[in-house]
Structures are given as C-alpha cells and as structure tokens.
N, C-alpha and C positions, 0 to 999 in steps of 0.2 A: 227924076227921084227926089227922095225927101232931104232936106237939111239934117244935118246928123247930129245937131244938137237942139235938146227941148230945156225948156226951163226948171221942171219939176224933175224930182228923183225916185226911187225905188219906193222909200218911204212913206213916199207921198201918194204913191200907187196904192202900198199895200193901207194907208190911214182912208184912202176913196175906198174903199173895195169892204173894208172893215163898216165905215160910214153908212154905205147903201143895206148892208145887212141889219144893221143897229136900228135906222130909221123904217127900214120898212115891217121890220116887226115890231117899232112902238106904233107904228099907223093902221095895221093891218090886224095887230092881235091886242090892242090896246084903245087907241081911239075908235076907230072907225065903227067899233061893234056899240059903241054906245050911240052913234049918228046915221049908220049907213047897213044895208047888208053888204057882207063881205062875199063877192061873187069873183070865181076865178077870173072874170075880166076886170073889176074893179081891183083884183091883186096884181094883174098882169100890166095895168095902164098906173099904177100907183108905184110899182118897182122900175118903170120904164122914166118914169119923170122922176123918181128921185135921182138916177143914174145922171140924166142929161141934167139937171141941177146941180147936182155935186161937182161934175166935170167940168162944167161952165164956171162955176166958183173958181175953182182950183185954179184952169186955165188963165183966168181972168187976174187971180190974185198973185201966179209968176207973172203975169203980164203976156201971156203966149198969144200967136195970132193964127185963130183957126184955118183964117185964108193960105197962108203959108206952111201950114199942117196939112192939108188937102182937102178941106172942106169948102169946097168953092166950085163953082159950077164952070170954070173957066175950061176950054175943050172938052166941054159936056158931050158931044156927040162920040168922040174916038173914045173917050173914058165910059160912054155906054157899053157900046160894041165890047170893048175888054171885059169889063164886066157881065155881058152875056155869055160871051163865050167862057170865061173861067167859072163863070157859074154854073154852065151845063156839065162841064169837064167836073168839074168837082161832084156835082149833083150825082154821075153815072160812079163816081170813086166811095162816092157814100152809101149811095143803092145796094153797089158790089161790098164792100165792110159788111152792109148789114145781113146780106147772104151769105156770107163767111162766119158770121156770128152762131145763125139761125143751123145753117146747115155743115159746119163744122166742128165749132167751139160749144154746139148746142144750149146757147144762151138764150134767154127770153127776155126782150124788153120792158121793162117797168112802161105803163101808159099815160103820157104826157095828158096834160088836161085838153090841150089843144089838137089834140092826135083824137083824141075823145071826142070832140066836138065835130071835128070832120068827119068821123065816121058815123057819129049818129046824124049828119044834116039830111033832112030832104031835099031843100032846095037850094038853090043860091043864096036866097034872103038869110037862110040857117045859116049858110056858108061865111058870112059877111065878116063876123067877129073874129074868128080864128085866120080868114084871111089876111084882114087887119092886122091883128096883132103880130102873125107870124111872118106877113109878108112885106110891111112895114113898118110898123113900130119896133120890133125887135133887130132889123137890120141894121136902124138907123142908130139905134140906141148902143148896140153893142158893138158895131163899129165904132163907134167914137170912144166906148170905154176898154176894149180890149184890143184893139189894134192903134187909134190916134194916142189914146190916154197910155193902155199900158205897152204895147210893142215899142213903141218910139225907145223910152228909156232904157228900155232891157238891150235894143239893139244899138245905142250907143254905149252900153256898157261891158255886153257880153258879144256882139258882133251879131252880123242879121240871121243868121241860120239858128244859134243859141237862143236870139234873143224871141225868133219866131217862133220855136218849139217851146219857148217856157211862157210865153204868152199865152199860146193856143194851149197849154195844159191849164193854165188859169181859165181860160176860158171854157173847156171842158167841164174843170171839177165847180166851177158855178154853175154848171146845169144839175149836178147832185144826181147823176145818173151815171155808174161805173159801167152798163152799156155800150153807150155812148164815147165813152172816153177816147177809145184810139182813133173810132172815127173823126172825132170832133177838133184833134190833135192835129190830123191830117188836114182837115178841113181849114180850122187855124191857120196853118203855115200857107196852105193854096190862098187863104184871103189878105193874108202880112205881104205875100209875096206880090200881090197884082197891086196892092194899095203902094208898096213903094213903089215898085219897076214904074207905074204912072205916077204917083209922085199926087195921086189924088182917093179921097176916102168915098167917091161918088163910086168910081171903079167896083169898091170892096163891098159896099153898100147895096150896089145892082147886085152884083156875085150872090152874095147871102141872099138876098131876096130872091131870087131865083130859084136858086136850094131849096128856101123853107115853100114858096109857093107852089113850085111844083109838085112837092111830097102832101102839099095838103088838098091840092086838085086831083091828085092821084089816089089819096085816100077816099076820098067823095066818090068820084067814081069809080071806085070799087078795082084799080089795078094795085096789085100785091106789090110792094117793095122790100118784102123780106122774103 
C-alpha cells in the first residue's frame, strides 16, 4: 500500500486543475489557430501533454518522488495482472451501467469524438489514432492526474473511501458529460482502490487502458455496449 503523506495539499490540486483548463484554452483557442489546424487529435494530445507537464512541475516543486508514489515498474508482472483483472471487472460494471442508463432511465449519451472515430473507422489503420489516445495516452495522463495527484491528498485528508469518491467525482466532472457521471465515479473508485491496494500506478493505468481499449475495439467491431 501507499504511504499516507504527500507533500502537496488540496489547494495545489485545485490550482493544477484550473491551470490545465486555462493553458489548454490559451493554446487551442488562441495560439494554435495561428500556426496549425486544430483537430480533435491535436486537442487531445495537447491536453495530455499539459497535464503531464503541470503535474511533473508540481510534484518536483514539493520534492515528491514518483517512484514512492507508485509510478515504478517494480513488481511489474503482478501489477500488470491485477490491472488486467480489475480492468475487465470494471469494464463489465461500466457496460452494465450504460445499459441501465439507456433502458431504465432513458438517457442518451452525447457522442465523444473518440467514439465517433471508432464507429467510423473502416480499417485498423483508421482505428490507430483513437486506440492510441484512449488506450495509451488517456490512461497514463488521467491516472497520474486523478489518482496519483488528486486522490492521494484527498485520502490523506478524508480517508480512503471519501477520498476515492471525491477524486472520482472530479475525474467524472472533468469529462464534461453528465451521462457518464455515475458510471465514472464508480469506475474511478475502482481505479483508486487498485492503485492504493497494490501501491502501483501501473495497475490502475493498465486497468484504465483495458476499459478504454476494449470499448474502442467493441465499437469498431460493431458490438453494442449500450
């Protein structure tokens, strides 16, 4: 399990989340249109890079150690297996919750750009971009931001369960989609649990990747998940 203490506080967490939005808007809405074509891929990659840079700067400022915070390949095989197992478990929960939304609550999801790309892909080559963004880049950056950087100080202040729920609420809220809110809170708590229990961010990154990659491939193959 992870150490209870981290050197940054919730004010720092809030500052990084706000900076992420501000820097992203400045780049995508003001700077990029002057020099490049702003595509969904450019927006996604920019956001992920901004997240990693901001978190790295904040952790370095407070003299935090990424290795002791779980970003290490120590015990990689066992953490990989835990991540795969938890990932498929959360995938089932995610798919089941989406079916409840559509069949019981009669809610219709707003389409995410990566979902649209996966559904329109004709070949595996067309699928490469959404697979990379959803299956590799998103799990890495979101686990660093929402689990390592956001969950840990919340856990320290409020305990595991309230910290996991609070950080998962932020995780869900920052996706700006009310349809996914409940589902992502549940999934976020599961990711926080496997991260804390194994002491390795690799396990939660793998679990997150399993969920996203599976959904992208299912959409590509025409397998309904709602």
